[in-house]
LUMZABA-721209 format. One line per field, with one value per residue: residue in one letter; x, z, y of N, C-alpha, C, O in turn. Coordinates in pm, 1 decimal, always signed. Each point is the difference from the previous one (the first is absolute). Layout:
LUMZABA-721209
rest	(A; ...) $
npx	(X; ...) $
npz	(Z; ...) $
npy	(Y; ...) $
capx	(X; ...) $
capz	(Z; ...) $
capy	(Y; ...) $
cpx	(X; ...) $
cpz	(Z; ...) $
cpy	(Y; ...) $
opx	(X; ...) $
opz	(Z; ...) $
opy	(Y; ...) $
END
This chain:
LUMZABA-721209
rest	(M; T; E; R; S; E; Q; R; P; K; L; E; I; Q; T; D; D; L; K; P; I; D; L; L; C; P; F; P; A; D; E; M; E; T; F; E; V; S; K; D; V; G; N; V; K; N; N; S; A; E; L; L; N; S; K) $
npx	(-1603.0; +76.0; +89.6; -126.1; +62.2; -219.6; -161.7; +6.2; +87.0; +110.6; +5.9; +39.1; -155.3; +211.2; -225.0; +102.5; +98.8; -176.5; +7.9; -120.8; +141.8; +90.0; -143.9; -76.1; +143.2; +22.3; -167.9; +113.7; +174.8; +157.7; -71.0; +42.6; -218.6; +158.3; -242.6; +71.8; -27.3; -156.8; -141.3; -35.6; +230.5; +65.7; -81.6; -67.5; -85.3; +241.7; -23.5; +213.1; -102.4; -165.8; -143.9; -117.5; -205.5; -70.5; +24.1) $
npz	(-1345.8; +12.7; +42.3; +221.8; +91.2; -28.2; +9.2; +118.3; +85.0; -221.9; +203.3; -51.4; +129.3; -21.7; -85.4; -224.2; -51.0; -169.7; +117.4; +105.0; +142.9; -1.0; +110.0; +150.0; -202.1; +141.1; -21.4; -156.6; +165.6; +18.7; +25.6; +152.7; +24.0; -50.5; +94.9; -224.6; +279.5; -132.6; +49.3; -244.5; +20.4; +13.0; -133.6; +197.4; +117.2; -19.3; -138.6; -34.6; -201.6; +63.8; +81.3; -95.8; +2.8; +200.0; -24.5) $
npy	(-1491.9; +240.9; -246.2; -5.3; -289.0; -6.7; -14.6; -208.4; +224.4; -140.0; -47.7; +172.0; -30.7; -7.3; -5.3; -96.9; +234.9; +5.1; +207.8; -109.9; -124.1; -207.2; -120.7; -83.5; -69.5; +211.4; +121.4; -101.5; +215.6; -159.5; -257.6; +197.7; +17.7; +126.4; -18.5; +131.3; -29.1; -39.2; +188.1; +20.7; -15.0; +133.5; -100.9; -70.8; +177.6; -44.4; +90.9; +119.2; -39.3; +105.2; -48.1; -162.3; +148.8; -62.4; +189.7) $
capx	(+23.0; +96.3; -24.8; +59.3; +146.5; +81.3; -43.3; +108.7; +73.9; +55.2; +81.5; +123.2; +85.5; +70.8; -37.7; +49.5; +111.1; -47.6; -94.8; -60.9; +140.9; +102.7; -85.5; +20.4; +83.1; +1.9; +75.0; +127.6; -22.4; +45.6; -97.3; -103.3; -47.8; -91.7; -29.7; -145.4; -172.4; -111.7; -34.4; -89.7; +25.9; -63.5; -119.7; -105.3; -115.3; +6.6; -15.5; +14.0; +183.5; +117.0; +98.0; +111.0; +115.1; -15.2; +58.3) $
capz	(+97.4; +69.6; +150.6; +117.5; +62.1; -186.2; -1.7; +80.0; -30.1; +103.8; +87.4; -101.5; +86.2; +17.1; +100.8; +122.5; +134.5; +94.8; +105.6; +64.1; +48.8; -207.6; -73.8; +62.2; +4.3; -4.6; -144.0; +1.7; -125.2; -72.0; -80.3; -29.9; -113.3; +65.9; -112.3; +88.4; -41.1; +82.6; +104.3; +7.0; +12.9; +100.6; +39.6; -18.3; -76.6; -98.2; -34.0; -164.0; -22.9; +14.5; +100.8; -20.5; -64.2; +63.9; +95.2) $
capy	(+49.4; -112.3; -21.4; +77.1; +46.3; +11.5; +140.9; +51.7; -47.8; -133.5; +45.2; -61.4; +5.5; -212.1; -44.3; -101.3; +23.9; +144.7; -40.4; +114.3; +106.1; +25.2; +161.7; +124.8; +57.9; +80.8; -11.4; +61.0; +56.5; +29.0; -37.6; +79.9; +63.4; +133.7; +53.4; +91.1; -8.2; +100.7; +0.4; -57.5; -120.6; -15.6; +60.5; -85.7; +18.8; -7.0; -192.1; -24.7; -45.6; +167.9; -26.1; -86.6; +62.8; +121.3; +12.0) $
cpx	(+99.3; +30.4; +84.1; +125.4; +85.6; -36.7; +138.0; +128.1; +92.9; +123.9; +139.5; +69.4; -23.8; -54.4; +38.3; +55.6; -26.5; -64.0; -73.4; +8.2; +26.9; -102.9; -4.4; +98.6; -3.7; +23.7; +117.1; -85.1; +69.4; -101.8; -105.8; -20.7; -99.0; -51.8; -78.9; -145.9; -50.8; -51.9; -113.2; +9.0; -28.7; -90.7; -83.9; -84.8; +36.8; +2.9; +20.3; +85.1; +33.6; +77.7; +139.7; +127.7; +11.7; +120.0; -15.9) $
cpz	(+49.8; +115.3; +35.1; -51.1; -188.4; +30.8; +110.9; -58.1; +95.2; +76.7; -35.1; +145.7; +37.7; +202.2; +108.1; +28.9; +151.6; +129.1; +11.6; +59.7; -146.9; -51.1; +95.6; +18.9; -152.8; -160.2; -36.8; -68.3; -76.0; -123.5; -13.5; -114.0; +68.2; -155.7; +122.7; -135.1; +43.9; +79.6; -11.0; -13.7; +214.3; +49.5; -36.3; -117.8; -153.2; -93.5; -168.3; -31.4; -54.0; +131.9; -40.6; -107.8; +10.0; +70.0; +123.9) $
cpy	(-28.0; +57.7; +162.6; +22.6; +25.4; +157.6; +118.8; +9.2; -30.3; +37.4; -21.9; -71.0; -150.3; -13.6; -115.6; -37.4; +129.5; -93.7; +112.8; +114.3; +131.1; +112.5; +113.9; +56.9; +101.5; -18.0; +112.4; +94.7; +47.1; -8.0; +0.8; +97.6; +123.2; +85.7; +151.8; -6.9; +134.6; +13.7; -92.1; -151.4; -4.1; +36.9; -136.6; -2.3; +59.2; -132.7; +35.6; -27.2; +139.3; -57.3; -2.5; +86.8; +148.8; +55.9; +120.2) $
opx	(+26.4; -19.0; +78.3; +41.4; +118.0; +107.5; +33.8; +30.6; +4.8; +67.7; +31.5; +121.3; -110.6; +79.4; -23.4; +7.3; +60.0; -25.4; +37.9; -56.6; -30.4; +32.3; +46.1; +1.5; -10.4; +93.0; -11.1; -90.9; -37.1; -17.6; -72.8; +101.3; -111.2; +76.1; -47.4; -28.9; +59.8; +30.4; -38.8; -106.2; -56.8; +6.4; -0.7; +4.8; -96.8; +17.0; -96.6; +100.3; +107.8; +121.7; +98.0; +114.7; +35.7; +46.0; +73.8) $
opz	(+24.0; +36.6; -76.3; -53.9; -33.9; +2.9; -19.2; -70.0; +118.3; -88.2; +18.4; -17.6; +23.6; +94.0; +120.7; +41.4; +102.9; -5.3; -53.2; -33.9; -33.4; -69.7; -54.3; +102.2; -111.9; -44.0; +68.1; -80.4; -52.8; -67.0; -65.3; -61.5; +47.2; -89.7; +113.5; -119.5; +82.5; +59.2; +103.7; -15.9; +28.1; +98.2; -121.1; -95.3; -59.6; +66.8; -63.3; +71.5; -59.3; -12.3; +27.6; -32.9; -86.2; +53.3; +98.6) $
opy	(-117.8; +116.0; +56.6; +102.7; +9.2; +59.9; +116.8; -96.5; +33.5; +52.7; -117.6; -10.7; -48.6; -1.6; -6.7; -115.7; +31.1; -120.4; +104.3; +104.0; +114.5; +96.2; +100.4; +68.5; -50.0; -67.6; +102.0; -20.7; +104.8; +101.7; -74.7; +33.2; -24.0; +36.3; -4.0; +7.1; +69.1; -103.5; -53.7; -60.2; -105.6; +74.0; -21.9; -77.7; +47.4; -102.0; -42.5; +0.6; +1.4; +14.0; +69.2; -30.0; +80.3; -101.1; -2.8) $
END
């Protein structure tokens, strides 16, 4: 069995020089990606793998 920490993706940020306040800054908009999804994604009752491929 793998440890829980091994299952989660690692952050690609060096946190040695960061202070907690540095984490509160907004993410740069030019580095964001958007994806069109169906209305079904917004409903918490829907929980299936097909939502990943829906538009």
